[in-house]
N, C-alpha and C positions, 0 to 999 in steps of 0.2 A: 504492500500499500504505502504512495507519493504522497499521501495528502501533504501541503505542507504548511496550511493554515486552518484555524478554526473557521474561517467564514466559508470552506467547502464542504462543512459537516451539517448534516441535517439538521440542524438545532431551533430550538425557537427564538425568534428576533429578541426577546427580552434579556435573556441567558445570554447569548451570543453578544449583544452591546454590554453587558455586564463583562463579560471576559475581556473583551477587548479594553472596557476602561481601567482594566487591573493591569493592563499593560502585556495580557498573553496574545499575539499574532501569530507567531509558528509555533507549533506542536512538536514537542521533543519526540526521539525515538519512541520510548514506550507509547507514546500518547498516540503518536501515527499507528503505529502497531494494533494497541488495541481499543483505543475509541469507537474505530466503524463495528468491528464487531462486537463491542458491548452495546450502541445504540442499535445494534439490530435484534437484542433481545439475547446474544448467544453464551452460553458459561463459555468463562476465558479463565487460564492459567497463565500468570504473568510475572517473569523471573526480572525483577527490576528492585534496585536498591534505594534508600531514602535518597534524596534529592534527583532523583531522576525525573520528578513531574508523577507521580503514578497517584498521589492521592488525588491532582485535578481531575486524571483521568476516570478514576471512580466514581469522583464526587460529582462530574458532568451527567457521567452514564446517571446515579442516582437521580439527580434534580430534573433528568429529563422523562425520567418515569413517574413524576409524583402528579396524583388526585390531589390538588389545593384543597378540593373542597371536604375531603375525608380526614379527619384529624385521627388518623389510626397512625400507627407504625408500617411503616410501606419499604423502608430501607433500614437496615442494620451493618453495622460494621466492626467487627471484634480486632482490637487491637492487642500486642502484649503488654503495654504499660500505657499508666493514665498520661504522663507525658505526651506519647505519641496520641493518645486518645483524643485529649488539649490541642494540639496541633492539627491531626485532621478534621475536629469540629470546628475551629478559627479557620481552616482552609474552604469546607463547605459554608461556613456561614459569609463568607468574601464571596462565594461564589453565589450565594444565594442573594443578595443584595437585592438584587431586580426588582426581589416583591419581598413584602414585611409579611408576609401571609405563611412562610418556610419558619417551621419549628425544629428545632434541631437541640438535643439531649445527649449531653455525655454520663454516661452513667460507668460510674470509677468508685473502686475502694476507697479508703481513707477520708472519706469525708460521710458525716451524716444520712442514714437511709428517709427520714422521714420526709424530708423536702423533694429528695428525686421522684419518693410516690404521688407529691403534690403536681408536679411538675407533668406528670406522666399521666395523671388525672383530667388535667389541663386539654390533654391533645397535645400529639407530636408526629410530625411526619418520620423521621430520622432519628436512631437513637447511634451514639459508637459508646462502646463501651470496653470493660475487660471482662476476661473471661467469667470470672470467681463473683461478683457483682452481676452480672448480667444473669446468672444461673442463679442467682439469690434472689432478684427479681420474678423470675420465670417460677421459679417453684412458688414463689408468695404469690401470683398472679397478679401480681400487680404490672407485671409487661406481659403484653400477647401480640402474639406473630401472627395471629390467622388472617391477617392483611397482609403479610410481606410480599414484594416485589422482588428485591434484591439485596441478598447475603453477599458481606464481602468479608475475606478474611485479608488480613493488612497484616504482612510481617509472620508469615505462618510459620516457620523456619523457626523464628527466636521463641513463637507461641510453643512449640514443639520441643525446642530447648529447655523451656523452664516448665517442662510438664502438663502441661495444659490440655493435652490431647483428652483425655476422660472428658472435661469438665466441657469441649468446645464441642463432642459427639453429642453430651447431654442438651446444651445449650441449642443444638442444630435439632434434635428431636423435637424441639417445640415449633419449629421452622414447615410450612406447608410444603409439600413437595415438588409441586408445581410452582416454581421459584427461579431465578438467573440467580449464579454463584459465582461468584469472581475471586480467585485466588493469586495473593502478591505475595512473592518470597523471593528473597535475595539468592537462594540456592535451588537445586533441583535432585533435592538428595531424595534417597526412596520411601524416608516417609510420608513427606510431602506426595509422590507418585500415588501412595495409597492412599491420603485422604482425599485427592483428587476423585482418584477411583472411587473412593465412599461416599463424596456427596455431589459431584459433578456429571450435569450430563452431555457426552461428546464434547469437551471442552476444547476451544480453539487454542492452541499453542504459541506464546510470544515470547522469545526473548531475546533481549537487546544486550550487545556487549557492551556493560557498562566499567569497563579498563580505561584510564584516561588517557588525554591525548598524551602522546609522545612528548615527555618534559613538562607537562603539568606541573608536575608534583618532584622538585629537586629533594631527593634524599642523602642525608648526609649521617654515619656514624661516626662516635667517638669513644674509641676505646680509653677508660678513665680506671684509677683505681676504688675501690668500694667505698674509702671513707672521702672520697674526691665527689661524689656523687652531686651532694646537695649544691657546691659551687661551682659545679660545671653545669648546672642547670640554671642558676646564677648570673652566670657568663652567659649564655646562649639567648637566655631572655632580655638583657641588657647589650646584648650586641645587634641583635637583630630587631629588637623592640617590634615584637608585631602588635598588632591593637586588638588582636581575637587571636587566641591560643588554648590549645586543650593540651593540659598536661597527664599523662597516662600513668596510673602506678597499679600495683599489682593486691594491693590490699588496702581495706578501709581503714586503719590506723596509720599505714604508711601515708593515706592518701590525705587526712589529718593534719598529721605531723606537717608535712610539706607544704600543705596551705597558711600552718600558722609560722613557718620559720620565713616563707614568703612575706608573709603580710607584716611580721618583723622588721623586714629589710625595706618596707616603703609600697612595695609590690601591690599591684590594685587587682584584688584573687579572690575565689572563692571557692567553695571545696564542695563535690559533690559525690555522695555514698549512701549505702543504704541504710545507714544509721538515721538519717537526715527527718524528720518529720516533714509532713508534705505539705505543708504552709513553708518550710525554709526551702524544701527543694522548689516548689513553685517560685517565690522569692529570689533563689540563686540563678533561677534560669531563667527569669525576666530580665534580670540586671545585664546576665551575659549575652543576652541574645538581641538586647537592646543597645549595648556598647558601652554600658556604667560599669562596666568592669571588663579586662584586659585580658584576665588568665582565667581559667576553670582546671582545676586538679582534680582527676576523674578517676573513677574506677571502671573496667567495660562495663560492667552491671550498670550502674548506675546512669552510665552514658548512651544505654541504648534505646533509640527513638530519637535522639538528640539529632535534630536539623537546624542548624546555625547556618546560614547562609553566609558566605565570604570570609569562612575561616580561615586565615592567613597562615596559621603554622601547626603542626601535632606534633609534638614532645612526648616519646618515649622514655619517662624516668625508668621505667623498668622494661624490657622487652617483654612480650608474651610468649609464652611455651609454643603455640601455635601459632605458624605463620599466615595461615588465613584469617587471624585476629589482628594480627600486622599490617596486613592489607586494608583491612574492614577500618581499624583506627587511622591510617593516614589518608582514608577514599575518603574523607569528611572534609579535606582542603583540596585546594587545587578545582574546584567546581566552575562550571557554567564559561568556560575559555579562561579561568584568572590562573595566577601560578600560586603554587603553594609551597611550604617547604614542612618535610617530614623530618625532625632532627631523633637522634636515639642514643640515647648514652647505653654502654654496655662495658662490663668487669671481664676480665679473662675466662670467669666460671660461664659467661654466658656466652663464649665464642661459637657454642654448638647451635644455638639459636639462630646467630646471622647466616650460620650455613644453613641453615632449613630454611630461612627466607630465600639467600640466594637460591638453592634448589628450587623453592616454590615459584618465584619471577623470572629465573632463567637464566639470570644477569648477577654478575659481580657488583657488589655495594660498594659506593665511595666512602672511606676513610677520610676525617679532616682531625685537628688536634684543637682543644680548646686553651685559652690563653689563660696563665694562672690569674682566679682570682677570687676575693676572702667577702663572703656576705657580711653584709656590715648596713644598717639603718641610713638610707638617704631619701630625700626626695626624687621619687622616680619619676619618668613623664606619666602626667592623668590620661585616662581613657577620655576619649572625645566626648560623651554625654555622661550627665546627672540624673539618677531618677527621681520624680517629685511620687510620692504615696497621696490618693486621695480618697475618702474615707466614703464613697460611693460606687458602688455595681451596678452589674445587669438587673438587680432586685429593687434597684432605684431607677431602673429604665434610664441608667446613663450609657451613651455610646460614644465610641471613638469620635463623631461630630461633632456633639454637645462640648468637647475639652477642647477641639481643635478650636472651636469656634468662640470659648471663654478665651483663651489663649490671646488669640488674634485678632481681638477686637479691638477698640478704640483702645490708645493706648498701649496697646500690646506688644506680642512678639510679631515676628514674621513665618508664615508657615516653613520655612525652609531649618527654620533653628527647633524647631519640634519634630522629636525621632517617630520612632515605634511605640504604641498607645496600646497597652495590655488590659482589658475590661475582666475582672472576675464578680462571683456574684453581690459581694459584699463591699470591695474597694477595687482599686483602678489603678497603674502604673503609668505615668509618660514620661517619657525620655527625653530631656532638651539639652541642648549643648550647652556644655558646662560654661563657659562666658555670658551666657543667658538665663541660669538656673536662680539666679538668685532673683532677678527681674520676673521670670515667670512664677516664681513661689508667692511674689508679693501680689501680682496679677492674678493670680487663683484665689487667693488670702481676700483682698479686696471687691473680688467681682463675684458674678453668681456661674454656676453652673446648671441650666435648664431651670433657673428661674432659683434655683436654691443654693443655701450654703454649707459649703462642705467642708470638714477639715481637712486642711493640706499641710505637708510636712515633705522635707527630703530624706528620699532615705539612706539611714546608717546601719542597714544591719550587719552581722556580724558572720 
């Protein structure tokens, strides 16, 4: 299929207009291969990674099939993590801006059950959720799938890795047999084929070579002494000065220790690991994705589903045992035609891991040296944005346009000084250019958002 533009697809005019208003004109490879089949109502099994445009592919498919007069669940997306479910929800809502009547609901664990039941009772078109919480709602009959038209399994391989196979099977047992089933996975393993055979009818297989363009990611390896590791990390961050970088390590304890050490030396850093409460995880992800924090120290499990646009560098503080995980880690940079850096620290004891990476990539790695560096506190370069916290959110009917309007009104700031806006149920975050943050804070505290006064403050979480 050689379709290059969205305008060549049989989409409703309002949906097409909104897609184009979001800046989407040309289809990504996965969209060009899968969307025509999805719009025809066929089952599709697609090999595609995060960042390939897969969410828009199935999101457009979902929105094209909705009967807006029926406030019953017609689309269901199952995701491995709450972070991915939240991202999918946001993307579908963006695609659905052409009408105010489309209701998209996230059903994930880690948040109270009661309010979710209330939202379902008011009527929902599309549900995006994690396996365990979806199963709970189905068993309590607060979620019913008798009107389901499309079922999507997103990052199915991750869900199987996390042991969700039985739960997913149970969730799907509540869905009608006559439905469209879309399965997206980064790998084509035997368990994925078995899932497809179990739940899909004559699926169209779509596989996109998601390897990065030659030279898009510059990979550099540094052999160091174990005791030198932290200083070497400080050197790489100070030398390359990436505006946005993820530092991967292999344990939660190490993750927090590295975050604390970098923080004490004046770096703009947050940690993401499994011991964080959901509220704190949300804050960390908001601050990193809106560029008011430059460095995220994370474990592989915590970073699943993380999709940060324009990530400039990935640093392996520890090399993973599995070369496939190494490739998955570094594949988060160098996207959409941009250059990316992959920097890896390695002790003598880890040289066998480098050999495995060379065998997997079928190429020799490039070795470099780190200069002597001593971790000490000094004022480092600031991230480009600052974050303001607003004590009002989705339940207060606050929308991104309301916040933008309040900021850019009379004597306010320009739209170009406003960055990412994230709306949660009871609060919101808005990114502002550093130099304009105090002015924006004063503007929101003096003025009103949607005719109401909300508490606003600079976010200074740890």
